[in-house]
C-alpha positions, 0 to 999 in steps of 0.5 A: 834037732840034735844040731841045735841042741849041741849048739845050745850046750856049746853056747852054755859051756862057752859062756861059763868059760868066758865068765871063768876067764873074767874071774881069772883076769880079775884075780890076776889084777887083784893079786897084783894090787894086793901084792903091791900094797903088801910090799908097802906094808898094807897086807889086808888085801893080800891076806884076803887073796890068800883066803880066796885062793883055794875056794875060788882061784884054784878051781877056776884055773883047773877048769880053764886048763881042763877046758883047753886040754879037752878042746885040743883033744876034740879038735885033734880027733875031729881033724883025724876024722876029716882026713 
């Protein structure tokens, strides 16, 4: 019973992290396009990116790197228990 409960939680968290990764990829593409347009004199998209930086991209980056760090720590602990 607990195994299926744990796997459901893991699936939910994995889905959240996948959506988070999509946000980061779209943000990187958006940054590239807005930066290129900004060099050519159209800075509206770059200004929009700057407005979205703190409320959207910083938490997304923080969640992404925190998840990677926690996954590495849990895998290291699980490997030690198996040895």
